C-alpha positions as CSV (number, residue, x, y, z in Angstrom):
1,M,0.0,0.0,0.0
2,P,1.5,3.4,-0.9
3,V,2.3,6.0,1.7
4,S,-0.9,7.8,2.5
5,S,-1.2,11.5,1.7
6,L,-3.6,11.9,4.6
7,M,-2.0,14.2,7.2
8,W,-2.8,13.1,10.8
9,S,-3.5,16.2,12.7
10,K,-3.3,16.4,16.5
11,D,-7.1,16.3,16.6
12,A,-7.2,13.2,14.5
13,I,-4.7,11.5,16.7
14,A,-6.8,12.4,19.7
15,I,-9.9,10.8,18.1
16,V,-8.0,7.6,17.3
17,S,-6.8,7.5,20.9
18,C,-10.3,7.5,22.2
19,F,-11.0,4.2,20.5
20,A,-7.6,2.5,20.8
21,P,-5.7,1.6,24.0
22,R,-3.2,4.2,25.2
23,Y,0.2,3.3,24.0
24,E,1.6,3.9,27.5
25,E,-0.6,1.0,28.6
26,V,0.3,-1.4,25.8
27,M,3.8,-0.5,24.9
28,K,6.4,-2.4,27.1
29,S,9.4,-0.9,25.3
30,I,10.2,1.6,22.6
31,Y,13.8,1.8,21.3
32,A,15.6,4.1,19.0
33,I,18.1,3.2,16.3
34,I,20.5,6.0,15.3
35,V,22.0,5.3,11.9
36,A,25.6,6.7,11.8
37,A,27.4,4.2,9.6
38,G,27.5,6.3,6.4
39,R,30.5,8.0,4.9
40,G,28.8,11.2,3.8
41,R,30.6,11.5,0.4
42,R,28.5,14.6,-0.5
43,F,29.7,16.3,2.7
44,G,33.4,15.9,2.0
45,G,36.0,16.9,4.6
46,D,38.3,14.8,6.7
47,L,35.6,13.4,9.1
48,P,32.2,11.8,8.5
49,K,29.6,14.5,9.1
50,Q,28.2,12.8,12.2
51,Y,31.5,13.3,14.0
52,C,32.1,16.9,13.0
53,M,31.8,19.4,15.9
54,L,28.6,21.3,16.3
55,G,29.1,23.8,19.1
56,Q,30.9,22.0,21.9
57,D,29.9,18.5,20.9
58,P,29.9,16.2,17.8
59,V,26.8,16.2,15.7
60,L,26.1,12.5,16.7
61,R,26.2,13.4,20.5
62,H,23.5,16.1,20.0
63,T,21.3,13.6,18.2
64,V,21.7,10.8,20.7
65,R,21.0,13.0,23.6
66,V,17.6,14.0,22.3
67,F,16.5,10.4,22.4
68,L,18.2,9.6,25.6
69,E,16.4,12.4,27.3
70,H,13.0,11.4,25.9
71,P,11.0,9.8,28.8
72,K,9.3,7.2,26.5
73,I,12.5,5.8,24.9
74,A,13.7,2.7,26.8
75,G,17.1,2.6,25.1
76,V,19.2,4.0,22.2
77,R,21.6,2.1,19.9
78,V,23.9,3.7,17.4
79,L,24.9,1.9,14.2
80,I,28.4,2.9,13.2
81,H,31.0,2.1,10.6
82,P,33.7,-0.4,11.8
83,D,36.4,2.2,11.1
84,D,34.7,4.8,13.4
85,Q,35.0,3.0,16.7
86,D,37.4,5.5,18.2
87,L,35.3,8.5,16.9
88,Y,32.2,7.0,18.4
89,E,33.8,6.4,21.8
90,S,35.0,10.0,21.8
91,A,31.5,11.3,20.9
92,C,29.3,9.0,23.0
93,G,31.4,6.7,25.1
94,D,30.3,8.3,28.4
95,L,26.6,8.3,27.7
96,D,24.2,5.9,29.2
97,I,23.6,4.1,25.9
98,L,23.3,0.6,24.6
99,P,26.4,-0.9,23.0
100,C,26.9,0.3,19.5
101,A,26.5,-2.1,16.5
102,F,28.3,-2.1,13.2
103,G,26.3,-1.1,10.2
104,G,26.4,-2.6,6.7
105,A,27.4,-1.6,3.2
106,T,24.1,0.3,2.7
107,R,21.7,2.1,4.9
108,Q,19.2,-0.8,4.5
109,D,21.8,-3.3,5.6
110,S,22.7,-1.1,8.6
111,V,19.1,-0.8,9.8
112,R,18.6,-4.6,9.4
113,K,21.7,-5.3,11.5
114,G,20.4,-2.8,14.1
115,L,17.1,-4.6,14.2
116,E,18.8,-7.9,14.6
117,S,20.6,-6.6,17.6
118,F,17.3,-5.9,19.3
119,V,15.7,-9.3,18.8
120,D,16.6,-10.5,22.3
121,L,15.2,-7.3,23.9
122,K,11.8,-8.0,22.2
123,P,10.8,-4.3,21.7
124,D,7.3,-3.4,20.9
125,M,8.3,-0.4,18.8
126,V,11.4,1.0,17.2
127,L,12.2,4.4,15.9
128,V,14.8,4.8,13.1
129,H,16.6,8.2,12.9
130,D,19.4,9.7,11.0
131,A,22.5,10.6,13.0
132,A,22.8,13.8,10.9
133,R,19.5,15.2,12.1
134,P,20.5,16.7,15.5
135,F,17.6,19.1,15.8
136,V,14.7,16.6,16.1
137,S,12.4,17.7,18.9
138,H,10.5,15.7,21.5
139,D,7.3,17.0,20.0
140,V,8.1,15.3,16.7
141,I,9.1,12.1,18.5
142,D,5.9,12.1,20.4
143,R,3.8,12.4,17.3
144,V,5.6,9.5,15.6
145,I,5.2,7.3,18.7
146,G,1.5,8.3,19.1
147,V,0.5,7.2,15.6
148,T,2.8,4.2,15.4
149,S,1.1,2.8,18.5
150,T,-2.1,2.4,16.4
151,G,-0.2,-0.3,14.3
152,V,0.9,1.6,11.2
153,G,4.3,2.7,10.0
154,V,5.0,6.4,10.5
155,I,7.1,9.0,8.7
156,A,7.9,12.5,10.1
157,A,7.6,14.7,7.1
158,V,7.1,18.3,6.0
159,K,4.6,19.4,3.4
160,V,6.3,20.7,0.2
161,A,5.7,24.5,0.1
162,D,7.9,25.5,-2.8
163,T,6.9,25.4,-6.4
164,I,8.3,22.3,-8.0
165,K,9.5,22.4,-11.6
166,R,10.5,19.4,-13.8
167,E,13.6,19.7,-16.0
168,V,13.3,18.7,-19.6
169,D,16.4,18.6,-21.8
170,G,18.2,21.1,-19.5
171,L,15.3,23.5,-19.6
172,C,12.5,24.4,-17.2
173,G,9.6,22.2,-18.1
174,E,6.2,21.7,-16.5
175,T,5.2,22.7,-13.0
176,V,4.6,19.7,-10.8
177,D,1.5,19.5,-8.7
178,R,2.7,19.7,-5.1
179,T,-0.6,19.1,-3.5
180,D,0.3,15.6,-2.3
181,L,4.1,16.0,-2.0
182,W,6.0,15.7,1.3
183,R,9.6,15.9,2.3
184,A,10.4,12.8,4.3
185,Q,12.4,13.1,7.5
186,T,13.2,10.9,10.4
187,P,12.4,9.4,12.9
188,Q,10.4,6.8,11.2
189,G,8.4,4.7,13.6
190,F,7.3,1.0,13.3
191,M,6.0,-1.8,15.4
192,F,9.2,-3.9,15.8
193,D,7.8,-7.2,14.4
194,D,6.5,-5.5,11.3
195,I,9.7,-3.7,10.3
196,F,11.9,-6.6,11.2
197,S,9.8,-9.0,9.1
198,A,9.9,-6.5,6.2
199,H,13.7,-6.3,6.4
200,E,14.1,-10.0,6.5
201,K,11.8,-10.6,3.5
202,L,13.5,-7.9,1.4
203,K,17.1,-8.6,2.3
204,G,19.4,-7.8,-0.6
205,Q,17.0,-5.4,-2.3
206,E,17.8,-1.7,-2.4
207,L,14.9,0.6,-1.3
208,T,15.1,4.3,-0.4
209,D,14.1,4.1,3.3
210,D,12.4,1.9,5.9
211,A,9.0,3.2,5.0
212,A,9.5,1.9,1.4
213,L,10.1,-1.6,2.8
214,M,6.9,-1.4,4.7
215,E,5.0,-0.3,1.5
216,A,6.7,-3.2,-0.4
217,V,5.2,-5.8,2.0
218,G,1.8,-4.2,1.9
219,K,1.9,-2.4,5.2
220,S,0.3,1.1,5.7
221,V,2.5,4.1,6.4
222,K,1.2,7.5,7.6
223,F,2.7,10.9,7.8
224,V,2.9,13.1,10.9
225,D,4.2,16.6,11.1
226,G,7.9,16.9,11.2
227,H,9.6,20.3,11.5
228,E,11.7,22.5,9.3
229,D,14.4,22.6,12.0
230,N,14.7,18.8,11.7
231,F,16.9,19.0,8.5
232,K,19.6,16.6,7.6
233,I,23.2,17.8,7.6
234,T,24.3,16.7,4.1
235,T,26.7,19.4,2.9
236,Q,29.2,21.8,4.4
237,S,26.6,24.6,4.0
238,D,24.2,22.6,6.1
239,L,26.7,22.4,8.9
240,V,27.1,26.2,8.7
241,Q,23.4,26.5,9.1
242,A,23.5,24.1,12.0
243,H,26.1,26.2,13.8
244,R,23.9,29.2,13.4
245,M,21.0,27.4,15.0
246,I,23.2,26.2,17.9
247,E,24.3,29.8,18.5
248,K,20.7,30.9,18.7
249,M,19.8,28.1,21.0
250,T,22.7,28.7,23.4
251,E,21.5,30.1,26.7
252,F,23.7,32.2,29.1
253,R,23.0,32.3,32.8
254,T,24.3,34.5,35.5
255,G,24.8,33.5,39.1
256,S,25.9,35.6,42.1
257,G,27.3,34.5,45.5
258,F,28.1,36.2,48.8
259,D,29.7,34.9,51.9
260,V,31.2,36.3,55.2
261,H,33.6,34.8,57.7
262,R,34.7,36.4,60.9
263,F,38.3,36.5,62.2
264,C,39.4,34.1,64.9
265,T,42.7,33.0,66.4
266,G,45.3,32.0,63.8
267,D,48.3,33.1,61.8
268,H,46.9,32.9,58.2
269,V,43.7,33.0,56.2
270,T,42.9,30.8,53.2
271,L,41.6,32.8,50.2
272,C,41.0,31.2,46.8
273,G,42.9,28.2,47.9
274,I,46.0,30.3,48.8
275,K,47.3,30.6,52.4
276,V,47.8,34.3,53.1
277,P,49.8,35.2,56.2
278,H,47.8,37.3,58.7
279,D,47.5,38.1,62.4
280,Y,44.2,36.1,62.5
281,G,42.5,33.1,60.9
282,L,38.9,32.8,59.6
283,A,36.3,30.9,61.6
284,G,34.3,28.2,59.8
285,H,33.3,24.6,59.7
286,S,35.5,23.9,56.7
287,D,38.7,25.8,55.9
288,A,36.6,29.0,55.9
289,D,37.8,30.0,52.4
290,V,35.3,32.8,52.0
291,A,36.3,33.5,48.4
292,L,35.7,29.9,47.2
293,H,32.4,29.7,49.2
294,A,31.1,32.8,47.4
295,L,32.2,31.5,44.1
296,T,30.6,28.1,44.7
297,D,27.3,29.7,45.6
298,A,27.4,31.8,42.4
299,I,27.9,28.7,40.3
300,L,25.1,26.8,42.1
301,G,22.9,29.8,41.7
302,A,23.4,30.0,37.9
303,I,22.1,26.5,37.5
304,A,19.4,26.7,40.2
305,E,21.0,24.0,42.4
306,G,20.5,25.5,45.8
307,D,23.4,26.8,47.9
308,I,26.6,25.5,49.4
309,G,24.9,24.7,52.7
310,S,22.4,22.4,51.0
311,H,25.2,20.3,49.4
312,F,27.7,20.5,52.2
313,P,25.8,21.2,55.5
314,P,28.0,22.3,58.4
315,S,26.1,19.8,60.6
316,D,27.9,17.0,58.6
317,N,31.3,16.3,60.3
318,Q,32.8,15.0,57.0
319,W,33.2,18.6,56.0
320,K,34.9,19.7,59.2
321,G,38.1,21.4,58.1
322,A,37.6,20.4,54.5
323,S,39.4,22.1,51.7
324,S,36.9,24.4,49.9
325,D,38.1,23.5,46.5
326,R,36.1,20.3,46.9
327,F,32.9,22.4,47.1
328,L,33.9,24.3,44.0
329,I,34.8,21.2,42.0
330,K,31.4,19.7,42.9
331,A,29.6,22.8,41.7
332,C,31.5,22.6,38.4
333,E,30.6,18.9,38.0
334,L,26.9,19.8,38.4
335,V,27.2,22.4,35.6
336,A,28.8,19.8,33.3
337,E,26.0,17.2,34.2
338,K,23.5,19.8,32.9
339,G,25.4,20.2,29.7
340,G,26.7,23.6,30.6
341,S,30.1,25.2,30.9
342,L,31.6,28.1,32.8
343,V,32.4,31.2,30.7
344,N,34.0,33.5,33.3
345,V,34.1,34.3,37.0
346,D,34.5,37.6,38.7
347,L,35.4,37.6,42.5
348,T,35.6,40.6,44.8
349,L,37.2,40.3,48.3
350,I,36.1,42.9,50.8
351,C,38.4,43.6,53.8
352,E,40.8,46.1,55.3
353,R,43.5,43.5,55.8
354,P,45.2,41.4,54.6
355,K,46.0,43.2,51.4
356,I,44.8,41.3,48.3
357,G,47.1,42.8,45.7
358,P,50.3,40.9,46.4
359,Y,48.4,37.6,46.1
360,R,46.0,38.3,43.3
361,D,47.8,36.6,40.5
362,A,48.3,33.4,42.6
363,M,44.6,33.5,43.5
364,R,43.6,33.8,39.9
365,Q,45.9,31.0,38.9
366,K,44.6,28.7,41.6
367,I,40.9,29.3,40.7
368,A,41.7,28.8,37.0
369,E,43.3,25.4,37.8
370,I,40.4,24.3,40.0
371,I,37.6,25.1,37.6
372,G,39.4,24.5,34.3
373,L,39.2,28.0,32.8
374,S,41.9,30.0,31.1
375,L,43.5,32.8,33.2
376,D,41.9,35.5,31.1
377,R,38.5,34.3,32.2
378,V,39.2,34.6,36.0
379,S,39.1,38.0,37.8
380,V,40.0,38.6,41.4
381,K,39.7,42.0,43.0
382,G,40.2,43.5,46.4
383,T,38.4,46.4,48.0
384,T,37.6,48.0,51.3
385,T,34.6,49.6,52.9
386,E,36.5,52.7,53.9
387,K,36.6,51.4,57.5
388,L,32.8,51.2,57.6
389,G,30.9,48.1,58.9
390,F,32.3,44.9,60.2
391,T,34.9,44.6,57.5
392,G,35.9,48.2,58.1
393,R,36.4,47.3,61.8
394,S,38.6,44.4,60.7
395,E,36.2,41.9,62.2
396,G,36.2,39.6,59.2
397,I,36.2,39.2,55.4
398,A,33.3,39.3,52.9
399,A,33.4,38.0,49.4
400,Q,31.0,38.4,46.4
401,A,31.2,36.5,43.2
402,V,29.5,36.7,39.8
403,V,29.7,33.9,37.2
404,S,28.5,33.3,33.7
405,V,27.4,29.8,32.5
406,K,26.7,28.8,29.0
407,M,24.0,26.1,28.7
């Protein structure tokens, strides 16, 4: 049966859902196959396009993470070229993903091998997606899953809007009726038994995509709305467009932190991880590094992860006398877990004594080492309150910090 030109709207899907069991109730497992075994000859360059950098990560990592983060996807497997094992490990080796599988000589061979690798898992549904489509959204995935659960094959697609012309002997010929024309995208969704059976029956034949296999064995295939952003990176100009999209999607957050510690008996204070000789020490449950405490709070604030006390409560004896760089490192790890990175930090120490100037460069260097930033992105300043307030009376030290985080 040919691909239907009927577009399933959200209302239509809702109507079908009234008469069919909810897929959440009948689907035990939905898995995604990411096809990344191609060589991308039209793309050119030294690397296959799926391993080219897009922002801070390879294209493939962006694509995989969309499916990993989708709550209805039980697992993700990437199909790779045997020569790309190291590239794959570099791109995705640290992700919570199923072991990769090697693809075949053609896309059809690759998908068949991917399906074979799922037989023991007995999936109910499988989604097949191109590695070079990193901007697929959860909305598109939801639409594919929703209609596939009714028992048909599904293609995410975009209605053709441009005027289509046919070339005749090198000249512009007739205008093609675009009424029933769609631009196919991925993911394409199928009940696992249906698509696996189709691949087994048509092994050795060369068809354009998985939906074509389903048509060839007499199975129905429906369209659901894809999205213009879900384009496939095929050429170098496509990668340039993808970079522009990443830049627009990048979010910058600002966090601020403030901390105070009073002076106590001692012969030095610890500021920014540097021991500074002084007539007093600083009182605190840990090493009382007021500077790193303010900086840690600023980072936690930028990613809405509470404050230093919620992660390292002073009531917990394991933090008694602890080096404050441990707190700062943990805050940076939380940023990384959320897919973010520090851009710069700006720290101000407020006190009459000790003088900050002689130790500023060492403090900047220490902070840069702890958080993994270049020195030109770390600022440390010292100021006084003109002898006003508790710092002016030399009763303690205050610190305030501002950070920028790119998400």
